[in-house]
PAPA-312657 format. One record per atom (N, C-alpha, C): residue number from 1; chain; atom name; x, y, z. Coordinates in nm, 3 decimals. Example, Ala and Ser with C-alpha at 12.3 -4.5 7.8 and 13.67 -1.06 7.14 Angstrom:
BEGIN
<r nr="1" kette="A" atom="N" px="1.319" py="-0.569" pz="0.780"/>
<r nr="1" kette="A" atom="CA" px="1.230" py="-0.450" pz="0.780"/>
<r nr="1" kette="A" atom="C" px="1.320" py="-0.330" pz="0.780"/>
<r nr="2" kette="A" atom="N" px="1.285" py="-0.225" pz="0.708"/>
<r nr="2" kette="A" atom="CA" px="1.367" py="-0.106" pz="0.714"/>
<r nr="2" kette="A" atom="C" px="1.290" py="0.003" pz="0.787"/>
This chain:
BEGIN
<r nr="1" kette="A" atom="N" px="-0.207" py="-0.719" pz="-0.526"/>
<r nr="1" kette="A" atom="CA" px="-0.066" py="-0.703" pz="-0.502"/>
<r nr="1" kette="A" atom="C" px="-0.043" py="-0.557" pz="-0.465"/>
<r nr="2" kette="A" atom="N" px="0.041" py="-0.534" pz="-0.365"/>
<r nr="2" kette="A" atom="CA" px="0.079" py="-0.400" pz="-0.324"/>
<r nr="2" kette="A" atom="C" px="0.231" py="-0.387" pz="-0.332"/>
<r nr="3" kette="A" atom="N" px="0.276" py="-0.274" pz="-0.386"/>
<r nr="3" kette="A" atom="CA" px="0.419" py="-0.245" pz="-0.395"/>
<r nr="3" kette="A" atom="C" px="0.441" py="-0.105" pz="-0.340"/>
<r nr="4" kette="A" atom="N" px="0.534" py="-0.093" pz="-0.246"/>
<r nr="4" kette="A" atom="CA" px="0.569" py="0.037" pz="-0.190"/>
<r nr="4" kette="A" atom="C" px="0.695" py="0.086" pz="-0.260"/>
<r nr="5" kette="A" atom="N" px="0.683" py="0.196" pz="-0.331"/>
<r nr="5" kette="A" atom="CA" px="0.796" py="0.259" pz="-0.399"/>
<r nr="5" kette="A" atom="C" px="0.840" py="0.378" pz="-0.313"/>
<r nr="6" kette="A" atom="N" px="0.933" py="0.352" pz="-0.223"/>
<r nr="6" kette="A" atom="CA" px="0.976" py="0.455" pz="-0.128"/>
<r nr="6" kette="A" atom="C" px="1.048" py="0.570" pz="-0.197"/>
<r nr="7" kette="A" atom="N" px="1.121" py="0.541" pz="-0.302"/>
<r nr="7" kette="A" atom="CA" px="1.195" py="0.645" pz="-0.373"/>
<r nr="7" kette="A" atom="C" px="1.101" py="0.748" pz="-0.434"/>
<r nr="8" kette="A" atom="N" px="0.991" py="0.703" pz="-0.493"/>
<r nr="8" kette="A" atom="CA" px="0.894" py="0.792" pz="-0.556"/>
<r nr="8" kette="A" atom="C" px="0.779" py="0.829" pz="-0.462"/>
<r nr="9" kette="A" atom="N" px="0.780" py="0.778" pz="-0.339"/>
<r nr="9" kette="A" atom="CA" px="0.676" py="0.803" pz="-0.239"/>
<r nr="9" kette="A" atom="C" px="0.537" py="0.771" pz="-0.295"/>
<r nr="10" kette="A" atom="N" px="0.523" py="0.646" pz="-0.340"/>
<r nr="10" kette="A" atom="CA" px="0.394" py="0.605" pz="-0.392"/>
<r nr="10" kette="A" atom="C" px="0.368" py="0.458" pz="-0.358"/>
<r nr="11" kette="A" atom="N" px="0.241" py="0.426" pz="-0.355"/>
<r nr="11" kette="A" atom="CA" px="0.196" py="0.290" pz="-0.332"/>
<r nr="11" kette="A" atom="C" px="0.126" py="0.245" pz="-0.459"/>
<r nr="12" kette="A" atom="N" px="0.164" py="0.129" pz="-0.509"/>
<r nr="12" kette="A" atom="CA" px="0.103" py="0.074" pz="-0.629"/>
<r nr="12" kette="A" atom="C" px="0.019" py="-0.047" pz="-0.589"/>
<r nr="13" kette="A" atom="N" px="-0.098" py="-0.058" pz="-0.650"/>
<r nr="13" kette="A" atom="CA" px="-0.181" py="-0.176" pz="-0.624"/>
<r nr="13" kette="A" atom="C" px="-0.233" py="-0.231" pz="-0.755"/>
<r nr="14" kette="A" atom="N" px="-0.250" py="-0.363" pz="-0.757"/>
<r nr="14" kette="A" atom="CA" px="-0.305" py="-0.430" pz="-0.875"/>
<r nr="14" kette="A" atom="C" px="-0.391" py="-0.546" pz="-0.826"/>
<r nr="15" kette="A" atom="N" px="-0.509" py="-0.557" pz="-0.885"/>
<r nr="15" kette="A" atom="CA" px="-0.603" py="-0.663" pz="-0.851"/>
<r nr="15" kette="A" atom="C" px="-0.579" py="-0.785" pz="-0.940"/>
<r nr="16" kette="A" atom="N" px="-0.635" py="-0.896" pz="-0.899"/>
<r nr="16" kette="A" atom="CA" px="-0.628" py="-1.015" pz="-0.984"/>
<r nr="16" kette="A" atom="C" px="-0.759" py="-1.028" pz="-1.062"/>
<r nr="17" kette="A" atom="N" px="-0.751" py="-1.097" pz="-1.175"/>
<r nr="17" kette="A" atom="CA" px="-0.871" py="-1.119" pz="-1.255"/>
<r nr="17" kette="A" atom="C" px="-0.941" py="-1.247" pz="-1.210"/>
<r nr="18" kette="A" atom="N" px="-1.044" py="-1.287" pz="-1.280"/>
<r nr="18" kette="A" atom="CA" px="-1.124" py="-1.404" pz="-1.243"/>
<r nr="18" kette="A" atom="C" px="-1.043" py="-1.533" pz="-1.245"/>
<r nr="19" kette="A" atom="N" px="-0.934" py="-1.537" pz="-1.319"/>
<r nr="19" kette="A" atom="CA" px="-0.851" py="-1.657" pz="-1.327"/>
<r nr="19" kette="A" atom="C" px="-0.738" py="-1.658" pz="-1.225"/>
<r nr="20" kette="A" atom="N" px="-0.728" py="-1.550" pz="-1.146"/>
<r nr="20" kette="A" atom="CA" px="-0.623" py="-1.543" pz="-1.044"/>
<r nr="20" kette="A" atom="C" px="-0.495" py="-1.478" pz="-1.091"/>
<r nr="21" kette="A" atom="N" px="-0.493" py="-1.428" pz="-1.214"/>
<r nr="21" kette="A" atom="CA" px="-0.376" py="-1.359" pz="-1.268"/>
<r nr="21" kette="A" atom="C" px="-0.388" py="-1.209" pz="-1.242"/>
<r nr="22" kette="A" atom="N" px="-0.273" py="-1.142" pz="-1.232"/>
<r nr="22" kette="A" atom="CA" px="-0.275" py="-0.998" pz="-1.212"/>
<r nr="22" kette="A" atom="C" px="-0.335" py="-0.930" pz="-1.334"/>
<r nr="23" kette="A" atom="N" px="-0.419" py="-0.829" pz="-1.309"/>
<r nr="23" kette="A" atom="CA" px="-0.487" py="-0.756" pz="-1.415"/>
<r nr="23" kette="A" atom="C" px="-0.421" py="-0.619" pz="-1.432"/>
<r nr="24" kette="A" atom="N" px="-0.336" py="-0.600" pz="-1.534"/>
<r nr="24" kette="A" atom="CA" px="-0.267" py="-0.472" pz="-1.553"/>
<r nr="24" kette="A" atom="C" px="-0.362" py="-0.352" pz="-1.566"/>
<r nr="25" kette="A" atom="N" px="-0.484" py="-0.375" pz="-1.612"/>
<r nr="25" kette="A" atom="CA" px="-0.581" py="-0.266" pz="-1.625"/>
<r nr="25" kette="A" atom="C" px="-0.626" py="-0.212" pz="-1.490"/>
<r nr="26" kette="A" atom="N" px="-0.605" py="-0.290" pz="-1.384"/>
<r nr="26" kette="A" atom="CA" px="-0.647" py="-0.247" pz="-1.250"/>
<r nr="26" kette="A" atom="C" px="-0.537" py="-0.171" pz="-1.175"/>
<r nr="27" kette="A" atom="N" px="-0.423" py="-0.146" pz="-1.239"/>
<r nr="27" kette="A" atom="CA" px="-0.312" py="-0.078" pz="-1.172"/>
<r nr="27" kette="A" atom="C" px="-0.357" py="0.059" pz="-1.121"/>
<r nr="28" kette="A" atom="N" px="-0.333" py="0.082" pz="-0.993"/>
<r nr="28" kette="A" atom="CA" px="-0.365" py="0.212" pz="-0.931"/>
<r nr="28" kette="A" atom="C" px="-0.241" py="0.261" pz="-0.857"/>
<r nr="29" kette="A" atom="N" px="-0.220" py="0.391" pz="-0.860"/>
<r nr="29" kette="A" atom="CA" px="-0.105" py="0.453" pz="-0.793"/>
<r nr="29" kette="A" atom="C" px="-0.157" py="0.555" pz="-0.693"/>
<r nr="30" kette="A" atom="N" px="-0.102" py="0.551" pz="-0.570"/>
<r nr="30" kette="A" atom="CA" px="-0.142" py="0.643" pz="-0.464"/>
<r nr="30" kette="A" atom="C" px="-0.021" py="0.720" pz="-0.415"/>
<r nr="31" kette="A" atom="N" px="-0.035" py="0.850" pz="-0.405"/>
<r nr="31" kette="A" atom="CA" px="0.071" py="0.937" pz="-0.354"/>
<r nr="31" kette="A" atom="C" px="0.074" py="0.925" pz="-0.202"/>
<r nr="32" kette="A" atom="N" px="0.187" py="0.881" pz="-0.147"/>
<r nr="32" kette="A" atom="CA" px="0.200" py="0.867" pz="-0.002"/>
<r nr="32" kette="A" atom="C" px="0.304" py="0.963" pz="0.055"/>
<r nr="33" kette="A" atom="N" px="0.339" py="1.065" pz="-0.022"/>
<r nr="33" kette="A" atom="CA" px="0.441" py="1.160" pz="0.024"/>
<r nr="33" kette="A" atom="C" px="0.399" py="1.232" pz="0.152"/>
<r nr="34" kette="A" atom="N" px="0.270" py="1.249" pz="0.174"/>
<r nr="34" kette="A" atom="CA" px="0.224" py="1.321" pz="0.293"/>
<r nr="34" kette="A" atom="C" px="0.249" py="1.244" pz="0.423"/>
<r nr="35" kette="A" atom="N" px="0.282" py="1.115" pz="0.414"/>
<r nr="35" kette="A" atom="CA" px="0.309" py="1.036" pz="0.534"/>
<r nr="35" kette="A" atom="C" px="0.449" py="1.059" pz="0.587"/>
<r nr="36" kette="A" atom="N" px="0.536" py="1.120" pz="0.509"/>
<r nr="36" kette="A" atom="CA" px="0.671" py="1.150" pz="0.555"/>
<r nr="36" kette="A" atom="C" px="0.755" py="1.029" pz="0.587"/>
<r nr="37" kette="A" atom="N" px="0.737" py="0.922" pz="0.514"/>
<r nr="37" kette="A" atom="CA" px="0.816" py="0.802" pz="0.538"/>
<r nr="37" kette="A" atom="C" px="0.962" py="0.829" pz="0.502"/>
<r nr="38" kette="A" atom="N" px="1.051" py="0.799" pz="0.595"/>
<r nr="38" kette="A" atom="CA" px="1.194" py="0.823" pz="0.573"/>
<r nr="38" kette="A" atom="C" px="1.270" py="0.694" pz="0.542"/>
<r nr="39" kette="A" atom="N" px="1.240" py="0.589" pz="0.615"/>
<r nr="39" kette="A" atom="CA" px="1.308" py="0.460" pz="0.596"/>
<r nr="39" kette="A" atom="C" px="1.207" py="0.346" pz="0.605"/>
<r nr="40" kette="A" atom="N" px="1.115" py="0.336" pz="0.508"/>
<r nr="40" kette="A" atom="CA" px="1.019" py="0.225" pz="0.514"/>
<r nr="40" kette="A" atom="C" px="1.092" py="0.092" pz="0.502"/>
<r nr="41" kette="A" atom="N" px="1.062" py="0.003" pz="0.594"/>
<r nr="41" kette="A" atom="CA" px="1.135" py="-0.124" pz="0.600"/>
<r nr="41" kette="A" atom="C" px="1.047" py="-0.245" pz="0.579"/>
<r nr="42" kette="A" atom="N" px="0.917" py="-0.225" pz="0.571"/>
<r nr="42" kette="A" atom="CA" px="0.829" py="-0.339" pz="0.549"/>
<r nr="42" kette="A" atom="C" px="0.685" py="-0.298" pz="0.559"/>
<r nr="43" kette="A" atom="N" px="0.598" py="-0.387" pz="0.515"/>
<r nr="43" kette="A" atom="CA" px="0.455" py="-0.360" pz="0.526"/>
<r nr="43" kette="A" atom="C" px="0.381" py="-0.492" pz="0.538"/>
<r nr="44" kette="A" atom="N" px="0.260" py="-0.482" pz="0.593"/>
<r nr="44" kette="A" atom="CA" px="0.176" py="-0.599" pz="0.612"/>
<r nr="44" kette="A" atom="C" px="0.031" py="-0.555" pz="0.596"/>
<r nr="45" kette="A" atom="N" px="-0.052" py="-0.649" pz="0.555"/>
<r nr="45" kette="A" atom="CA" px="-0.195" py="-0.624" pz="0.539"/>
<r nr="45" kette="A" atom="C" px="-0.270" py="-0.712" pz="0.638"/>
<r nr="46" kette="A" atom="N" px="-0.364" py="-0.653" pz="0.710"/>
<r nr="46" kette="A" atom="CA" px="-0.451" py="-0.729" pz="0.799"/>
<r nr="46" kette="A" atom="C" px="-0.561" py="-0.788" pz="0.710"/>
<r nr="47" kette="A" atom="N" px="-0.564" py="-0.921" pz="0.692"/>
<r nr="47" kette="A" atom="CA" px="-0.652" py="-0.981" pz="0.593"/>
<r nr="47" kette="A" atom="C" px="-0.801" py="-0.956" pz="0.613"/>
<r nr="48" kette="A" atom="N" px="-0.847" py="-0.950" pz="0.734"/>
<r nr="48" kette="A" atom="CA" px="-0.991" py="-0.935" pz="0.758"/>
<r nr="48" kette="A" atom="C" px="-1.043" py="-0.797" pz="0.720"/>
<r nr="49" kette="A" atom="N" px="-0.961" py="-0.693" pz="0.737"/>
<r nr="49" kette="A" atom="CA" px="-1.006" py="-0.556" pz="0.714"/>
<r nr="49" kette="A" atom="C" px="-0.940" py="-0.489" pz="0.595"/>
<r nr="50" kette="A" atom="N" px="-0.824" py="-0.541" pz="0.550"/>
<r nr="50" kette="A" atom="CA" px="-0.749" py="-0.478" pz="0.442"/>
<r nr="50" kette="A" atom="C" px="-0.663" py="-0.363" pz="0.487"/>
<r nr="51" kette="A" atom="N" px="-0.657" py="-0.338" pz="0.619"/>
<r nr="51" kette="A" atom="CA" px="-0.574" py="-0.229" pz="0.671"/>
<r nr="51" kette="A" atom="C" px="-0.428" py="-0.259" pz="0.638"/>
<r nr="52" kette="A" atom="N" px="-0.359" py="-0.158" pz="0.588"/>
<r nr="52" kette="A" atom="CA" px="-0.217" py="-0.170" pz="0.552"/>
<r nr="52" kette="A" atom="C" px="-0.132" py="-0.104" pz="0.659"/>
<r nr="53" kette="A" atom="N" px="-0.030" py="-0.173" pz="0.705"/>
<r nr="53" kette="A" atom="CA" px="0.064" py="-0.120" pz="0.803"/>
<r nr="53" kette="A" atom="C" px="0.201" py="-0.107" pz="0.737"/>
<r nr="54" kette="A" atom="N" px="0.264" py="0.009" pz="0.750"/>
<r nr="54" kette="A" atom="CA" px="0.398" py="0.032" pz="0.696"/>
<r nr="54" kette="A" atom="C" px="0.491" py="0.065" pz="0.812"/>
<r nr="55" kette="A" atom="N" px="0.599" py="-0.009" pz="0.824"/>
<r nr="55" kette="A" atom="CA" px="0.699" py="0.016" pz="0.927"/>
<r nr="55" kette="A" atom="C" px="0.800" py="0.118" pz="0.875"/>
<r nr="56" kette="A" atom="N" px="0.811" py="0.232" pz="0.945"/>
<r nr="56" kette="A" atom="CA" px="0.911" py="0.333" pz="0.913"/>
<r nr="56" kette="A" atom="C" px="1.019" py="0.327" pz="1.020"/>
<r nr="57" kette="A" atom="N" px="1.135" py="0.276" pz="0.985"/>
<r nr="57" kette="A" atom="CA" px="1.244" py="0.256" pz="1.081"/>
<r nr="57" kette="A" atom="C" px="1.304" py="0.387" pz="1.129"/>
<r nr="58" kette="A" atom="N" px="1.276" py="0.497" pz="1.062"/>
<r nr="58" kette="A" atom="CA" px="1.336" py="0.625" pz="1.102"/>
<r nr="58" kette="A" atom="C" px="1.280" py="0.674" pz="1.234"/>
<r nr="59" kette="A" atom="N" px="1.159" py="0.637" pz="1.269"/>
<r nr="59" kette="A" atom="CA" px="1.095" py="0.686" pz="1.392"/>
<r nr="59" kette="A" atom="C" px="1.146" py="0.622" pz="1.518"/>
<r nr="60" kette="A" atom="N" px="1.135" py="0.499" pz="1.536"/>
<r nr="60" kette="A" atom="CA" px="1.054" py="0.410" pz="1.453"/>
<r nr="60" kette="A" atom="C" px="0.906" py="0.436" pz="1.476"/>
<r nr="61" kette="A" atom="N" px="0.828" py="0.410" pz="1.372"/>
<r nr="61" kette="A" atom="CA" px="0.683" py="0.427" pz="1.383"/>
<r nr="61" kette="A" atom="C" px="0.613" py="0.334" pz="1.286"/>
<r nr="62" kette="A" atom="N" px="0.486" py="0.315" pz="1.313"/>
<r nr="62" kette="A" atom="CA" px="0.402" py="0.231" pz="1.230"/>
<r nr="62" kette="A" atom="C" px="0.293" py="0.320" pz="1.170"/>
<r nr="63" kette="A" atom="N" px="0.284" py="0.322" pz="1.037"/>
<r nr="63" kette="A" atom="CA" px="0.183" py="0.400" pz="0.966"/>
<r nr="63" kette="A" atom="C" px="0.070" py="0.306" pz="0.929"/>
<r nr="64" kette="A" atom="N" px="-0.052" py="0.347" pz="0.961"/>
<r nr="64" kette="A" atom="CA" px="-0.171" py="0.264" pz="0.936"/>
<r nr="64" kette="A" atom="C" px="-0.256" py="0.329" pz="0.828"/>
<r nr="65" kette="A" atom="N" px="-0.286" py="0.254" pz="0.721"/>
<r nr="65" kette="A" atom="CA" px="-0.370" py="0.303" pz="0.611"/>
<r nr="65" kette="A" atom="C" px="-0.498" py="0.221" pz="0.606"/>
<r nr="66" kette="A" atom="N" px="-0.611" py="0.288" pz="0.623"/>
<r nr="66" kette="A" atom="CA" px="-0.741" py="0.223" pz="0.616"/>
<r nr="66" kette="A" atom="C" px="-0.794" py="0.233" pz="0.474"/>
<r nr="67" kette="A" atom="N" px="-0.823" py="0.120" pz="0.409"/>
<r nr="67" kette="A" atom="CA" px="-0.875" py="0.127" pz="0.272"/>
<r nr="67" kette="A" atom="C" px="-1.020" py="0.178" pz="0.273"/>
<r nr="68" kette="A" atom="N" px="-1.061" py="0.235" pz="0.159"/>
<r nr="68" kette="A" atom="CA" px="-1.199" py="0.278" pz="0.144"/>
<r nr="68" kette="A" atom="C" px="-1.288" py="0.155" pz="0.123"/>
<r nr="69" kette="A" atom="N" px="-1.417" py="0.175" pz="0.114"/>
<r nr="69" kette="A" atom="CA" px="-1.510" py="0.062" pz="0.099"/>
<r nr="69" kette="A" atom="C" px="-1.486" py="-0.019" pz="-0.029"/>
<r nr="70" kette="A" atom="N" px="-1.428" py="0.044" pz="-0.131"/>
<r nr="70" kette="A" atom="CA" px="-1.399" py="-0.030" pz="-0.255"/>
<r nr="70" kette="A" atom="C" px="-1.261" py="-0.095" pz="-0.252"/>
<r nr="71" kette="A" atom="N" px="-1.190" py="-0.085" pz="-0.139"/>
<r nr="71" kette="A" atom="CA" px="-1.059" py="-0.148" pz="-0.125"/>
<r nr="71" kette="A" atom="C" px="-0.942" py="-0.063" pz="-0.170"/>
<r nr="72" kette="A" atom="N" px="-0.967" py="0.061" pz="-0.214"/>
<r nr="72" kette="A" atom="CA" px="-0.858" py="0.147" pz="-0.258"/>
<r nr="72" kette="A" atom="C" px="-0.802" py="0.227" pz="-0.140"/>
<r nr="73" kette="A" atom="N" px="-0.692" py="0.295" pz="-0.163"/>
<r nr="73" kette="A" atom="CA" px="-0.629" py="0.378" pz="-0.060"/>
<r nr="73" kette="A" atom="C" px="-0.634" py="0.525" pz="-0.096"/>
<r nr="74" kette="A" atom="N" px="-0.741" py="0.565" pz="-0.165"/>
<r nr="74" kette="A" atom="CA" px="-0.758" py="0.705" pz="-0.205"/>
<r nr="74" kette="A" atom="C" px="-0.782" py="0.791" pz="-0.083"/>
């Protein structure tokens, strides 16, 4: 699960456990303030690669985040 917190300029992610339920111990927070998002209006994940796209309506522009090999956005 991914949640974009535009007010705090952070991206939250949480993995699921073996039973398909969200695992609170896997909660990770990423600082995205360096992207300069002004009016994020949506996001999508490309399923094959895990690339995250965030639509910033202020540009308008599309921000592309490539996950690391472990699936994180560090």
